[in-house]
C-alpha positions in Angstrom: 10.8 4.6 27.0 8.7 1.6 27.9 8.9 0.5 31.5 10.7 -2.6 30.9 13.6 0.4 29.8 12.4 2.2 33.6 13.5 -1.0 35.4 17.0 -1.1 37.2 18.3 -4.8 38.2 19.7 -4.8 41.8 21.4 -8.0 42.3 23.7 -10.5 39.7 20.5 -12.7 39.8 18.1 -10.5 38.5 21.0 -9.3 35.9 21.7 -13.1 34.9 17.7 -13.6 34.4 17.0 -11.0 31.9 20.2 -11.9 30.3 19.3 -15.7 30.3 15.5 -15.3 29.5 14.3 -17.0 26.1 12.8 -13.6 25.1 16.7 -11.7 25.4 17.2 -12.6 21.8 13.8 -10.6 20.6 14.6 -7.7 23.3 18.0 -7.5 21.7 16.9 -7.4 18.0 14.2 -4.6 18.9 16.7 -2.4 20.9 18.7 -2.8 18.4 16.5 -1.4 15.6 15.3 1.1 18.6 18.9 2.6 18.9 19.3 2.6 15.0 16.0 4.4 14.3 16.8 6.7 17.4 20.0 7.6 15.9 18.9 7.5 12.0 16.2 10.3 13.6 19.7 12.3 15.3 21.3 12.0 11.8 18.5 13.7 9.9 19.2 16.5 11.9 23.0 16.6 11.5 22.8 15.9 8.1 21.3 20.0 8.6 24.1 21.4 10.7 27.1 19.3 9.0 25.9 20.7 5.7 26.0 24.3 7.8 29.2 23.7 9.3 31.2 22.7 6.0 30.3 25.1 3.6 30.8 27.7 6.4 34.1 26.4 7.0 35.5 25.4 3.9 37.6 22.9 2.7 40.9 24.8 4.2 39.2 25.1 8.0 37.2 21.6 7.8 40.1 19.9 7.1 42.2 21.3 10.7 38.5 20.1 12.1 38.9 16.8 11.2 42.6 16.8 12.2 41.5 17.4 15.5 38.3 15.6 15.9 40.8 12.5 14.2 43.7 13.2 17.3 40.8 13.2 20.1 39.2 9.9 18.2 42.0 8.3 18.5 42.4 9.4 22.7 38.8 7.9 22.4 39.8 4.7 21.8 41.9 4.2 24.5 38.8 4.9 27.1 36.0 4.0 25.2 35.3 0.6 23.1 37.6 -2.1 25.1 37.0 -1.1 28.8 33.3 -0.4 28.2 32.8 -3.8 26.3 35.5 -5.6 29.2 32.7 -4.5 32.1 29.8 -5.2 29.8 30.7 -8.6 30.4 31.8 -9.0 33.7 28.8 -6.8 35.0 26.8 -10.0 34.1 28.5 -12.2 36.9 28.9 -9.9 39.6 27.6 -8.7 43.0 26.2 -5.7 43.4 28.8 -4.6 45.6 31.4 -5.6 43.2 29.8 -3.7 40.6 29.7 -0.9 42.1 33.8 -1.3 42.7 34.1 -2.1 39.0 32.0 1.0 37.8 33.5 3.9 40.1 37.3 2.8 39.7 36.9 1.8 35.6 35.3 5.4 35.4 38.6 6.4 37.5 40.9 4.9 34.7 39.1 6.2 31.8 38.9 9.4 33.4 42.7 9.5 34.0 43.4 7.5 30.6 41.3 10.9 28.7 43.7 13.9 30.1 47.0 11.9 29.2 45.7 11.1 26.0 44.8 14.5 25.7 47.9 15.6 26.7 50.3 13.1 24.6 47.9 14.2 21.3 48.6 17.8 22.1 52.3 16.8 22.2 52.8 15.0 19.1 50.7 17.7 17.5 53.7 20.3 18.6 56.4 17.8 17.3 54.5 17.3 13.8 54.4 21.0 13.0 50.8 21.2 13.1 49.2 25.2 13.4 48.5 26.3 16.7 45.1 26.6 16.2 45.4 22.8 16.1 47.3 22.0 18.9 44.7 24.5 20.9 41.4 22.8 19.4 43.1 19.6 20.5 43.3 20.6 24.2 39.8 22.1 23.9 38.4 19.0 22.5 39.9 16.7 25.4 37.6 19.1 27.9 34.4 17.6 25.4 36.3 14.5 25.8 36.5 13.6 29.3 32.2 14.9 29.8 31.8 12.3 26.9 33.7 9.9 28.7 32.1 10.4 32.2 28.5 9.7 30.6 29.6 6.9 28.3 30.5 5.2 31.4 27.4 5.6 33.4 26.0 4.1 30.0 27.4 0.5 29.9 25.3 -0.5 32.8 22.4 0.9 31.5 23.1 -1.1 28.3 23.6 -4.5 30.2 20.3 -4.7 31.5 18.8 -3.9 28.2 17.5 -0.4 28.9 17.4 0.4 25.1 15.2 3.2 25.2 17.5 4.7 27.7 20.3 3.9 25.5 18.2 5.9 22.4 17.2 9.0 24.1 20.8 9.6 25.2 21.9 9.1 21.7 19.4 11.2 20.2 19.6 13.9 22.2 23.5 13.9 21.9 22.9 14.6 18.5 19.9 17.0 18.6 22.2 19.2 21.1 25.1 19.3 18.7 22.8 20.4 15.7 21.2 23.6 18.0 24.9 24.1 18.8 26.2 24.0 15.1 23.3 25.9 14.2 23.9 28.4 16.9 27.8 28.9 15.7 27.0 29.5 11.9 24.3 31.8 12.4 27.0 33.8 14.8 29.4 33.3 12.3 31.9 31.6 14.7 35.3 30.9 13.9 36.7 27.2 14.1 38.0 26.4 17.3 33.9 27.0 19.1 32.7 24.6 16.6 35.2 22.0 18.8 34.2 23.7 22.0 30.9 22.9 21.4 31.3 19.7 22.5 31.6 21.2 26.3 28.1 22.1 26.9 26.8 19.3 24.8 28.4 16.5 26.8 27.3 18.7 30.3 23.4 18.8 29.0 23.7 14.6 28.0 25.6 13.6 31.3 23.1 15.5 33.4 20.3 13.6 31.2 21.9 9.9 31.9 22.5 10.3 35.8 18.7 9.3 36.4 18.5 6.3 34.9 21.5 4.9 37.0 21.0 6.8 40.2 21.1 4.4 43.0 22.6 1.9 41.3 25.8 3.0 39.8 28.6 4.8 41.4 28.6 8.7 40.3 32.0 9.5 41.5 35.3 8.2 40.2 37.2 5.7 42.6 41.0 5.4 42.3 42.0 2.5 44.2 45.2 1.2 43.2 44.7 -2.3 43.6 41.8 -2.3 42.0 43.2 -0.7 39.2 45.8 -3.3 38.9 43.0 -5.9 38.9 41.2 -4.2 36.4 44.5 -3.8 34.5 45.3 -6.9 34.2 41.9 -8.4 33.5 41.5 -5.9 30.3 45.0 -5.0 29.4 45.5 -6.9 26.0 41.9 -6.5 25.2 41.8 -2.6 25.7 44.9 -2.7 23.5 43.4 -4.6 20.7 40.4 -2.6 21.1 41.6 0.9 20.8 43.7 -0.4 17.7 40.8 -1.9 16.4 38.9 1.6 16.8 40.8 3.8 15.3 41.5 3.0 11.6 39.5 6.3 9.8 41.2 8.9 12.4 44.5 7.0 12.0 44.0 7.1 8.1 43.4 11.0 8.1 46.3 11.8 10.4 48.5 10.1 7.8 46.7 11.9 5.0 47.7 15.2 6.9 51.3 14.3 6.8 51.4 13.6 3.4 48.4 15.0 1.1 47.8 18.8 0.5 45.2 20.4 2.7 42.9 20.4 -0.2 43.0 16.3 0.4 42.4 16.6 3.9 39.6 18.8 3.6 38.3 16.0 0.8 39.1 13.1 3.0 37.5 15.3 6.1 33.8 15.6 4.0 33.6 11.7 3.2 35.2 10.7 6.8 32.0 12.9 8.3 29.7 11.2 6.1 31.4 7.6 6.8 31.6 8.3 10.7 27.9 9.0 11.1 26.8 6.2 9.1 29.2 3.4 10.3 28.0 4.0 14.2 24.9 2.3 13.0 26.5 -1.2 12.7 28.4 -0.6 16.0 25.5 0.6 17.2 23.1 -2.4 15.5 25.3 -4.9 16.4 26.8 -4.0 20.0 22.7 -4.6 21.8 24.1 -8.2 20.9 27.1 -8.3 23.5 25.7 -8.7 26.3 23.8 -11.6 25.5 26.7 -13.3 23.3 29.0 -12.6 26.7 26.7 -14.3 29.1 26.1 -17.2 26.2 29.9 -17.7 25.7 30.0 -17.8 29.4 27.4 -20.7 30.3 25.4 -22.3 26.5 28.7 -22.6 23.3 25.7 -24.2 21.5 23.5 -20.2 22.2 26.3 -18.4 20.9 26.9 -20.7 18.3 23.2 -20.2 16.9 23.7 -16.4 17.8 26.8 -15.6 15.6 25.2 -17.6 12.8 21.9 -15.0 13.2 24.3 -12.0 13.4 25.8 -12.8 10.6 23.2 -12.7 8.6 21.7 -9.4 9.4 25.2 -7.8 9.1 25.6 -9.0 6.2 22.2 -8.3 4.9 21.9 -4.6 6.3 25.9 -4.1 5.5 25.1 -5.0 1.9 22.2 -2.5 1.6 24.4 0.1 3.4 27.2 -0.1 0.7 24.6 -0.2 -1.8 22.7 3.0 -1.2 26.2 5.2 -0.1 27.8 4.3 -3.1 24.8 5.4 -5.5 24.4 7.9 -3.2 27.7 9.1 -2.7 27.3 12.4 -5.4 24.0 13.5 -3.5 25.4 13.2 -0.3 28.3 15.1 -0.6 26.5 17.6 -2.6 23.9 18.1 0.1 26.6 18.1 3.2 29.5 19.3 1.8 28.4 21.4 -1.7 30.3 21.9 -5.2 33.1 22.9 -3.6 33.5 19.1 -2.4 32.9 17.3 -5.8 36.4 15.2 -4.9 35.2 13.5 -2.4 32.7 11.6 -4.4 34.9 9.0 -5.5 36.3 8.7 -1.3 32.9 8.0 -0.4 32.5 5.2 -3.0 35.4 3.4 -1.8 34.3 4.0 2.1 31.2 2.2 0.8 32.5 -0.5 0.5 34.0 -0.7 3.8 30.6 -0.2 5.4 29.5 -3.8 4.5 33.1 -4.8 6.3 32.5 -3.3 9.1 29.6 -5.2 10.1 31.0 -8.0 9.7 34.7 -7.0 11.6 32.0 -5.8 14.0 30.3 -8.9 14.9 33.2 -11.4 14.7 35.5 -8.9 16.5 32.9 -8.9 19.4 32.4 -12.6 19.2 36.4 -13.4 20.0 35.8 -10.4 23.1 33.4 -12.9 24.6 35.6 -16.0 24.0 38.6 -13.9 25.7 40.6 -14.2 22.6 42.2 -10.8 23.2 46.1 -11.7 22.3 44.5 -12.6 18.6 42.4 -9.2 18.4 45.1 -7.2 19.5 47.8 -9.2 16.7 44.8 -8.9 13.8 44.2 -5.3 14.7 47.7 -4.0 15.1 48.6 -5.8 11.8 45.2 -4.0 10.5 46.3 -0.7 11.5 49.7 -0.6 10.7 48.6 -2.0 7.3 46.0 1.1 6.7 48.9 3.9 7.9 51.5 2.6 5.1 49.2 2.2 2.6 47.8 5.8 3.1 51.4 6.7 3.1 52.0 5.2 0.1 48.8 6.4 -1.8 48.0 9.8 -0.8 50.6 11.2 -2.8 49.9 9.3 -6.0 46.0 9.3 -5.9 45.3 11.9 -3.7 42.8 10.9 -0.7 41.3 8.0 -2.0 44.1 6.4 -1.4 43.3 7.0 2.5 40.1 5.2 1.5 41.5 2.0 -0.4 44.1 1.4 2.7 41.3 1.2 5.1 39.2 -0.7 2.6 42.2 -3.4 2.0 43.1 -3.2 6.2 39.3 -4.3 7.0 38.9 -7.1 4.6 41.7 -8.5 5.4 41.3 -8.0 9.3 37.7 -9.6 8.7 39.4 -12.6 7.1 41.8 -12.9 10.3 38.8 -12.8 12.9 37.0 -15.6 10.5 40.3 -17.4 11.2 40.4 -17.2 14.4 36.9 -18.1 15.5 37.2 -21.0 13.2 40.2 -22.9 14.8 37.7 -22.0 18.4 34.7 -24.0 16.8 32.4 -21.2 16.8 32.1 -20.3 12.9 29.7 -22.4 12.0 28.0 -20.2 9.5 24.8 -21.3 7.4 26.0 -19.5 4.1 23.3 -19.9 2.3 22.0 -15.8 3.1 24.8 -14.8 0.5 23.7 -15.3 -2.7 20.5 -14.5 -1.5 22.0 -10.9 -0.5 24.3 -11.1 -3.5 21.3 -11.3 -5.9 19.6 -8.5 -4.2 22.3 -6.1 -4.2 23.0 -6.9 -7.9 19.3 -6.1 -8.7 19.6 -3.0 -6.4 22.6 -1.7 -8.4 21.1 -2.6 -12.1 18.3 -0.2 -10.3 20.6 2.5 -9.8 22.3 2.4 -12.9 18.6 2.6 -14.9 17.4 5.4 -12.6 20.5 7.4 -12.7 18.7 10.3 -14.7 15.7 10.0 -12.1 15.9 12.9 -8.9 18.9 11.3 -6.6 16.0 10.4 -4.0 13.7 8.7 -6.0 16.7 6.6 -7.1 17.4 6.1 -4.0 14.1 5.1 -3.0 13.5 2.7 -5.5 17.1 1.0 -5.6 16.0 0.3 -1.4 12.6 -1.3 -2.4 14.3 -3.2 -5.4 17.2 -4.3 -2.6 14.4 -5.4 -0.1 11.6 -6.9 -1.8 14.4 -9.1 -3.9 15.1 -10.0 -0.4 12.5 -10.8 1.0 11.0 -12.6 -2.2 14.1 -15.4 -2.5 13.7 -15.6 1.5 16.8 -14.0 2.6 15.1 -12.4 5.9 15.6 -14.3 8.7 12.3 -15.6 10.0 14.0 -14.8 13.9 14.4 -10.8 12.8 10.9 -10.5 11.5 9.4 -12.1 14.3 11.7 -9.8 17.2 10.2 -6.6 14.9 6.5 -7.6 14.1 5.8 -10.0 16.9 6.1 -8.5 20.0 5.7 -11.5 22.1 9.0 -13.2 20.9 
């Protein structure tokens, strides 16, 4: 962590100065790269643990594991993305006392929702007839969720003050602790529930590490002030609903698949889900680092917001296309490494989800811009329609095409969501994109895809390296990489 990361903030003016600074853009780009790099380092460790766990649990038990995690993820959607983003937006314009009151009560609200949500999830599990181990697993996972919710609330002021070194460290620590727990459980021959319970000691470790950077700068205890809760509910109610709906597509598809698919199909989708979720966190980490500056620009400088949106779109398209390309090209290799030969039917599912990755980059970028503009009703309507479409398409397609139907449902719904977001941004006059990057990315992607076909007989790793090299070299040669990105990454003073 750099010296800049260790610095906190003491007043609203200090924070506004950080976000309004002409160097904020460079910090955002480097911070996004740092968080993504730290996450990828953690993923490298996670691949080992995931491979061990999936092989250890087998198709049937791993399917149950994914159903439990999906139920918890839906509860997480109610406590996490929406409130965290609104808090980040509000902190940029508040005094120290107001920030403390907001964060303390936000912590109280999020912990309360986590408890209630876990109880509701357990009730749903009973109603639909899940096995007792699944019902108990949802309760155990809820305890881990409480710890994670606590830690992530403390991390909000760290992100707003652009201290990405600390955020990267916490991300990596969670990954590393999870890997260690999984390896120990596999070696001990543990059953399903201990793997679910592993989130509890991991949560304690990461929470303890999250306290030092906010000590004296943010409240550590939850607050339960009814008047403040009502004010927060009025501030964030519609957006939290929109963000919650928008954050549970994959989990909703997994749950819907579990209701109409066989135990094998649940396991196959679960393996693809595991790989996909790891990859899908990258656009969230990369683009979410821009949110404090976007929120500030939307409040004080519309021209800067439009400029930032252009660059974010460029990066989302470039990185999203590359990730989709390598995921589709390397799907068979990824499944073989992570899950083993018993999960062969997972490959076509993962290839469809690879295409969803590109859509995710674009939807996250557009969605965060709508958040900064406070267009919460439009977010809620668009996300609600997309979620219903995902569930309906999954229920209809899975009985006919298996787990691949759930992935197709996600792709169709998410594509529609991007279109809806685009229309909303255009209506509000901020969708003034420079589409000159599109043909360059298409050309680079086509060359990468051709490379994948030509090198199919080579070892998988070598083929993927060549695909990646061709894509990025082609993009540089056709001048498809935004100058601001290269300047921020390679010129520290920018």
